[in-house]
SETI-771060 format. One record per atom (N, C-alpha, C): residue in three letters; x, y, z. Coordinates in steps of 0.1 Angstrom, whole numbers, plus 2048, in hexadecimal, padded with zeros to 3 digits. Layout:
% SETI-771060
alaXYZ/...
***
This chain:
% SETI-771060
met2BCB93531/met2BCB88527/met2B7B7B52E/ala2ADB75528/ala2A7B6952D/ala2B2B5E52D/ala2B2B55537/ala2BCB4A538/ala2B6B3E53E/leu2BDB3353D/leu2BAB27544/leu2C3B25550/his2BDB2355C/his2C5B22568/his2C4B1456D/gln2D0B0D56F/gln2D0B00574/gln2D3B00583/his2CAAF958B/his2CCAF959A/his2CDAEB59F/thr2D5AE95A8/thr2D6ADC5B0/thr2D3ADF5BE/val2DEAE25C5/val2DDAE75D3/val2E2AF55D4/asp2DAAFE5D9/asp2DEB0D5D9/asp2E2B115E7/gln2EBB1B5E7/gln2EFB215F4/gln2E5B2B5F9/asn2DDB315F0/asn2D3B3A5F5/asn2C6B375EE/lys2BBB3C5F4/lys2AEB3A5EE/lys2ADB415E1/val2A6B3A5D8/val2A4B3F5CA/val296B445C8/ser294B4F5C3/ser287B545C0/ser284B525B1/ile279B4B5AE/ile275B485A0/ile26CB5259B/thr26FB58590/thr267B62589/thr25AB5C584/pro24FB61587/pro242B5C581/pro243B5D572/gly23EB5256C/gly23EB5155E/gly24AB49559/ser252B44562/ser25EB3C55E/ser25AB2E55A/tyr263B27554/tyr261B19550/tyr26AB10559/ile265B0455C/ile26CAFC566/ile26EAED561/ala279AE7564/ala27BAD9561/ala281AD356E/leu27CAC6571/leu280AC057E/leu286AB357C/trp290AB0584/trp297AA2584/trp298A9D593/ala297A90594/ala299A8A5A2/ala29FA7C59F/asp2A7A785A9/asp2ACA6A5A8/asp2A2A605AA/ala297A635B2/ala28CA5A5B4/ala280A635B7/ile274A5D5B5/ile268A645B8/ile261A5E5C4/asn25CA665CD/asn254A615D8/asn248A5A5D3/pro246A4D5D6/pro23AA465D1/pro22DA4B5D6/glu22EA535E0/glu221A595E5/glu21CA655DD/ile224A6A5D4/ile220A745CA/ile217A6D5C0/pro20BA725BE/pro201A6B5B5/pro207A6A5A7/glu203A5F5A0/glu209A5C593/glu207A67589/glu1FBA6E58A/glu1F8A79580/glu202A85582/glu20AA8558C/glu214A8F58E/glu223A8A58C/gln225A7D58E/gln232A7858E/gln239A7A580/phe232A7A575/phe238A7B568/phe23FA89566/ile23CA9356E/ile242AA056B/ile250AA1570/ile254A97578/ile262A9657E/ile26AA8C576/arg275A8F571/arg27EA8556B/arg285A7D576/ala280A71577/ala284A69583/ala292A62583/asp298A62577/asp2A6A5C576/asp2B1A65579/gly2AEA7157F/gly2B8A7B582/gly2BCA82575/phe2C6A8B576/phe2CAA9256B/phe2D6A8B564/ser2D3A8455A/ser2DDA7C553/ser2DCA7D544/pro2E3A8853F/pro2E2A8B530/pro2E5A7F528/ala2EFA7652C/ala2F3A6B524/ala2E7A62521/lys2DDA62529/lys2D1A59527/lys2C7A5F51E/gln2C9A6C51A/gln2C0A73511/gln2B2A73516/val2AFA76523/val2A2A77528/val29EA86528/ala296A8A51E/ala293A9851C/ala28BA9E528/pro28EAAA52B/pro287AB1536/pro279AB4532/leu270AB553C/leu262AB853A/leu261AC753F/leu25DACF536/leu25CADE53A/leu24EAE253F/leu24EAE754B/leu242AEC552/leu242AFB552/phe237B01557/phe236B0F558/phe232B13566/thr237B1E56B/thr233B22578/thr22DB30577/pro220B3257A/pro21AB3F579/pro21DB49584/asp221B43590/asp223B4B59C/asp231B495A2/gly23AB4159C/gly247B3E5A2/gly247B335AB/thr23CB2C5AE/thr23BB215B7/thr233B165B1/thr227B195AD/thr21EB0E5A7/thr223B0A599/leu222AFD597/leu226AF8589/leu219AF4582/lys219AF7575/lys20EAF356D/lys213AEF55F/ser20AAE8558/ser20DAE454A/ser20EAF0541/arg217AEF537/arg217AF952C/arg20CAF7522/ala208AEA520/ala1FFAE7516/ala1F0AE851A/thr1EEAE6527/thr1E0AE652C/thr1DFAEF538/asp1D4AEF53F/asp1D3AF754B/asp1D5AEF557/thr1DAAE3556/thr1DDADA561/thr1E7AE056B/ile1E3AE0577/ile1EBAE5582/ile1F1ADA58A/phe1FEADA58C/phe205AD0594/phe208AD55A2/gly212AD05A8/gly216AD55B5/gly21EAE15B6/thr226AE25C0/thr22EAEE5C2/thr23DAEB5C3/leu245AF55BE/leu254AF45BF/leu259AFE5C9/thr260AF95D3/thr265B025DE/thr273AFD5E1/gln27AB055EA/gln287B015EF/gln286AFE5FE/his28EAF4602/his28EAF0610/his29DAF1615/glu29FAF8621/glu2ACAF9626/glu2B0AEC62D/trp2B8AE5626/trp2BCAD762A/trp2C5AD9636/arg2CEAE2635/arg2D7AE6640/arg2DCAF463D/pro2E2AFB647/pro2E5B09645/pro2EDB0B638/gly2E7B14630/gly2EEB18623/gly2EDB0D618/glu2E3B0461A/glu2E1AF9610/glu2D2AF760D/tyr2CEAFD602/tyr2BFAFD5FF/tyr2BDAF35F4/arg2B4AE95F6/arg2B1ADF5ED/arg2A3AE15E7/trp2A1ADE5DB/trp294AE05D4/trp28AAD45D7/val27EAD85DA/val274ACE5DD/val267AD05D5/tyr262AC55D0/tyr255AC55C9/tyr24BABF5D3/thr240AC75D5/thr235AC25DE/thr229ABF5D6/ser223AB35D8/ser217AAF5D0/ser20BAB85D2/arg204ABA5C8/arg1F7AC25C9/arg1ECAB95CF/tyr1ECAAC5CB/tyr1E1AA45CF/tyr1E4A9C5DC/asn1F1A9C5E0/asn1F4A965ED/asn1FFA9F5F3/pro1FBAAA5FA/pro204AB45FF/pro20FAAF609/lys20CAA360E/lys216A9D617/lys221A9660F/ala21FA94602/ala229A8D5FA/ala232A975F3/ala23FA955F4/ala249A9F5EE/ala254A975E8/ala25BA9D5DF/ala267A975D8/ala272AA15D9/phe27EA9C5DE/phe28AAA45DD/phe290AA35CF/leu293AAF5C9/leu297AAF5BC/leu2A7AB15BB/thr2ADAAA5B2/thr2BBAAA5B0/thr2BFAB65A7/arg2B6ABA59E/arg2B9AC5595/arg2ACACC591/val2ADAD958F/val2A2AE158B/val2A7AEB580/trp2A0AEB575/trp2A2AF556B/trp298B0056C/ile29CB0D56C/ile293B1856C/ile297B21560/ile28DB23557/ile28FB2B54B/ile287B3854D/asp28EB4354C/asp287B5054E/asp27CB51544/pro272B5A548/pro266B5B53F/pro26AB5E531/leu264B57528/leu266B58519/leu25AB53512/pro259B56505/pro24EB4F4FD/pro251B404FE/thr246B394FE/thr248B2A500/thr251B244F6/gly250B284E9/gly259B224DF/gly268B244E2/glu26BB304E6/glu279B344E9/glu27EB2C4F5/ala275B2A4FF/ala279B2250B/ala27BB14507/leu273B0E4FF/leu275B004FA/leu282AFF4F3/thr285B084EA/thr291B084E2/thr29EB094EC/leu29DB114F6/leu2A8B134FF/leu2AAB06507/ala29FB0050B/ala2A0AF3513/ala2A6AE850A/arg2A1AE74FE/arg2A6ADC4F5/arg2B5ADE4F2/thr2B8AEB4EF/thr2C6AED4EB/thr2D0AEA4F7/thr2CBAEE503/thr2D4AEC50F/thr2D5ADD512/tyr2CAAD6511/tyr2CAAC8513/tyr2D2AC0509/ala2D1AC44FC/ala2D9ABE4F2/ala2E8AC04F4/gln2ECACC4F8/gln2FAACF4FC/gln2FEAC7507/asp2F6AC6512/asp2FAABE51E/asp2FBAB051A/thr2F2AAB511/thr2F3A9D50D/thr300A9A506/ala303AA24FD/ala310AA04F5/ala31CAA04FE/val31DAAA507/val328AAB510/val328A9F51A/gly31DA9B51F/gly31CA8F528/gly321A82521/arg31CA80515/arg321A7450D/arg32FA7550A/phe334A81507/phe343A81504/phe34BA7E510/glu347A8351C/glu34FA81528/glu34EA7252B/arg343A6C529/arg342A5D52C/arg34AA55522/tyr34AA59516/tyr353A5350C/tyr361A5450F/arg365A60512/arg374A63515/arg379A5B521/ala370A5952B/ala374A51536/ala372A42535/ser36DA3E52A/ser36AA2F529/ser377A27528/lys375A1B52C/lys380A1152D/lys388A1051F/tyr381A11514/tyr388A0F507/tyr38CA1D501/ala385A27503/ala388A344FD/ala394A3B504/his395A3A511/his39FA41518/his3ADA3E513/pro3B1A31510/pro3BEA2F50A/pro3C1A364FD/leu3B7A394F5/leu3B9A414E9/leu3BFA4E4EC/phe3B9A554F5/phe3BDA634F9/phe3CBA62500/gln3CBA5950A/gln3D7A58512/gln3E4A5450A/ala3E2A4B501/ala3EEA464F9/ala3F4A524F1/leu3EBA5A4EB/leu3F0A664E4/leu3F6A704ED/ala3EFA734F8/ala3F4A7D501/ala401A79507/asp404A6C509/asp411A6850E/asp41CA6B505/glu419A6B4F8/glu423A6E4EE/glu425A7D4EB/asp41AA844EA/asp41AA924E7/asp40EA984ED/glu410A9F4F8/glu405AA54FF/glu3FCAAF4F6/glu403AB74EE/glu3FCAC14E6/glu3F4AB94DB/lys3F9AAF4D5/lys3F2AA84CB/lys3E6AA04D2/gly3E9A9B4DD/gly3DEA944E5/gly3D2A9D4E7/ala3D5AA94EB/ala3CBAB34EE/ala3C3AB64E1/ala3CAAB74D6/ala3C4ABA4C9/ala3BAAAE4C5/val3BFAA24C7/val3B6A964C4/val3AAA964CC/glu3ABA994D9/glu3A0A994E2/glu396AA44DE/glu39BAAF4DA/glu393ABA4D6/glu38BAB74C9/ala391AB04C0/ala38AAAB4B4/ala37FAA24B7/val381A994C0/val377A8F4C4/val36CA964CB/arg370AA04D4/arg366AA74DB/arg35DAAF4D1/glu363AB54C7/glu35CABC4BD/glu351AB44B7/ile354AA74B4/ile34AA9E4AE/ile33FA9C4B8/phe342A994C4/phe338A954CE/phe32FAA14D1/ile335AAD4D2/ile32DAB84D8/ile327AC14CD/asn32EAC34C2/asn329ACC4B8/asn325AC54AB/ala327AB84A9/ala323AB149D/ala31EAA44A0/his314AA44AA/his310A974B0/his303A924AB/gln2FDA984A1/gln2F0A9349D/gln2F2A86495/arg2E9A7D497/arg2EAA70490/arg2E9A71481/asn2F1A6A479/asn2F1A6A46B/asn2F0A78465/thr2F9A80469/thr2FAA8E464/thr306A8F45A/tyr303A9344E/tyr30DA94444/tyr30EAA243D/his309AAC444/his309AB943F/his317ABE43D/ser319AC7432/ser326ACB42F/ser32DAD243A/glu326ADA442/glu32CAE244D/glu332AD9457/arg32EACC458/arg334AC3462/arg340ABB45C/glu342ABC44F/glu34DAB4449/glu35BAB7450/glu35DAC3453/glu36AAC7458/glu36CAC0466/ala361AC046E/ala362AB947B/ala364AAA479/tyr35DAA4470/tyr35FA9646E/tyr36DA93469/tyr372A9B460/tyr380A9945B/tyr38AA9A466/ala388AA446E/ala391AA547A/ala390A99483/tyr384A94485/tyr382A8848D/tyr389A7C487/arg388A7A47A/arg38EA6F474/arg39DA70475/gln3A3A7C473/gln3B1A7E474/gln3B6A7B483/ala3ADA8048C/ala3B1A7E49A/ala3B1A6F49E/val3A7A68499/val3A6A5949C/val3B2A52496/thr3B6A5648A/thr3C1A4F483/thr3CEA5148C/glu3D0A5E490/glu3DCA61498/glu3DBA594A6/ala3D0A594AC/ala3CEA524B9/ala3D0A434B7/gln3CBA3D4AD/gln3CDA2F4AB/gln3DCA2C4A9/ala3E3A344A1/ala3F1A3249F/ala3F9A324AD/ala3F5A3C4B5/ala3FCA3D4C2/ala3F8A324CB/leu3ECA2D4CA/leu3E8A224D2/leu3EFA154CE/glu3F1A134C1/glu3F9A084BC/glu407A084C1/arg40DA144C1/arg41BA154C6/arg41BA124D5/lys411A164DD/lys410A144EB/lys40FA054EE/leu4069FE4E6/leu4049F04E8/leu4119E84E5/ala4179EC4DA/ala4249E54D6/ala42E9E74E1/lys42F9F34E7/lys4399F54F1/lys4359ED4FE/glu4299EC501/glu4259E450D/glu4279D550B/leu4249D14FF/leu4269C24FC/leu4359BF4FD/asn43E9C74F8/asn44C9C54F8/asn4519C5507/gln44D9D050E/gln4519D151C/gln44C9C5524/ala4409C0522/ala43B9B5529/ala4429A8526/ala4459A6519/ala44D99A515/ala45A99A51C/arg4619A551C/arg46F9A5522/arg46E9A3531/ala4659A9537/ala4649A8546/ala46099A54A/leu457994543/leu452986546/leu45D97C543/ala46597F539/ala470976536/ala47B975541/glu47B980549/glu485980554/glu480979561/leu473976561/leu46E96F56D/leu47096056C/his47395A577/his47594C577/his46A945580/ala46293D579/ala45793657F/ala44E940587/pro44A94B581/pro442955588/pro43595058D/thr431956598/thr42395359D/thr41995C596/arg40D959597/arg402961590/arg403970595/phe4069715A2/phe40797F5A8/phe4139865A2/glu41E9805A0/glu42A98659A/glu42798A58C/ile420982585/ile41D985577/ile414992576/lys40A99257F/lys40199E57F/lys4099AA583/gln4119A958D/gln4199B5591/gln4229BA586/thr4289B157F/thr4319B5574/thr4299BC569/leu41E9B6566/leu4169BC55B/leu4109CA560/glu40C9CB56C/glu4079D8571/glu4129E356F/his41F9DF570/his4299E956F/his42D9EB560/glu42E9E0558/glu4349E154B/glu4299E3540/ala41D9DE543/ala4129DF539/ala4059E353F/pro4049EE545/pro3F89F254C/pro3EB9F2544/leu3EC9F7537/leu3E19F752F/leu3DC9E952B/leu3E59E0527/leu3E19D2524/leu3DC9CB530/arg3E19CE53C/arg3DD9C8548/arg3CE9CA54B/gln3C99D6547/gln3BB9D8549/gln3B29CF542/his3B69C9537/his3AE9C152E/his3B29B252E/leu3BB9AF538/leu3C19A2537/leu3B999753E/arg3B798C537/arg3B198053D/arg3BB97453B/met3C096F545/met3CB965543/met3CC95B54E/ser3D395054B/ser3D8947556/ser3E7948554/lys3EE94155D/lys3FD94155D/lys40293B550/lys3FA93354A/lys3FF92B53E/lys3FD933531/asp3F593D531/asp3F2943524/asp3F4953524/val3FF95752B/val40196552C/val40396C51F/lys40B967516/lys40E96E50A/lys40296E501/pro3FB9634FE/pro3EE9644F6/pro3E496E4FD/ala3E496E50A/ala3DA977511/ala3DE98650F/leu3EB98950E/leu3F099650C/leu3EC99B4FD/leu3ED9924F4/leu3EA9954E6/leu3DA9974E5/glu3D398F4EC/glu3C49914EC/glu3C099E4F3/ala3C79A24FD/ala3C49AE504/ala3C79BA4FA/ala3D29B94F3/ala3D59C44E9/ala3CA9C54DF/asp3C59BA4DA/asp3BA9BA4D0/asp3AD9C04D7/met3AB9BE4E3/met39F9C34EA/met3A09D34EB/val3AD9D74ED/val3AF9E64EE/val3AC9EC4E0/arg3B19E54D6/arg3B09EA4C8/arg3A19EA4C3/thr39A9E04C6/thr38D9DE4C0/thr3819E04CA/gly3849E44D6/gly3799E64E0/gly36E9EF4DA/his3629EC4DD/his3569F24D6/his356A014D8/glu35DA064E2/glu35EA154E4/glu36BA1B4E1/thr375A134DC/thr382A184DA/thr382A244D0/ile37CA224C5/ile37AA2D4BB/ile36CA304B8/ala364A2D4C2/ala355A2E4C0/ala351A3D4BF/leu347A404B7/leu341A4D4B6/leu333A4B4B9/phe32EA4F4C5/phe320A4E4C9/phe317A544BE/his30DA4D4BB/his303A524B1/his2F8A594B9/phe2F8A664B9/phe2EEA6E4C1/phe2E1A6E4BA/arg2D6A6F4C1/arg2C9A734BC/arg2C9A814B8/ala2BFA854B1/ala2BDA934AD/ala2BBA9B4BA/val2BAAA84B9/val2B8AB04C5/val2ACAAB4CC/pro2ADAA84D9/pro2A2AA24E1/pro296AAB4E2/thr28AAA54E2/thr27EAAD4E4/thr27DAB04F3/val275ABA4F6/val272ABD504/val263AB9506/trp261AB050F/trp253AAA510/trp249AB5514/tyr23DAB2510/tyr232ABB513/tyr22BAB6520/ala227ABF529/ala21FABB534/ala211AC0532/
***
């Protein structure tokens, strides 16, 4: 069964089947590679969150790369043993054989009809994009407290909320989509957000009360003592706190509002439609 294989650094040399399709990524491109070749390599590295679609090439012999749309022949794709048991992919220019680019990721799609290969590449990249954006959202400064607040109260419920949000990001992520089959996922997301917001409010109220009691027990505290107290009693609020010694209480309330209304707290990224795969 034909498949898409993703490679970064391999322990063994890989043999590419003639007739396969190829996509290339690099963190940077060697400027000595002629401009007419540079565009075939995605130079920003493999970063699905940026939605930089792969450019799909064709290899007639397992080494030489050529355009799918024209008869243009580019350079060659080979592996270089960087150190024992560590093979890295290298693109070597056709027009300047002394110029090469080390690749951070290579896609190899087994021989298929062109349309099927394109569909496989688009589907894979769309999936990776959704997962990448979800992981970035989950780890963000504002979104993380949503999941953590609920998990602290009820681990099972916290996992359910996270799964509902993941469902939206990964399986219902097309922009402005209102099809009936997605309504269930959107309903689950809205329910999850409602529960998470309620848990977040309880966590903020708890931290505000703890901080107020702890600060009231301090006598002429230094700025350092205030920070240390808040690190212990109100760690979530402390992350968003901007204050001087004279305005601690107003600053705590402002920090709570920042947690509630941060632009990513209950954000739902609006995804583009399934990305195209560029033609070479």
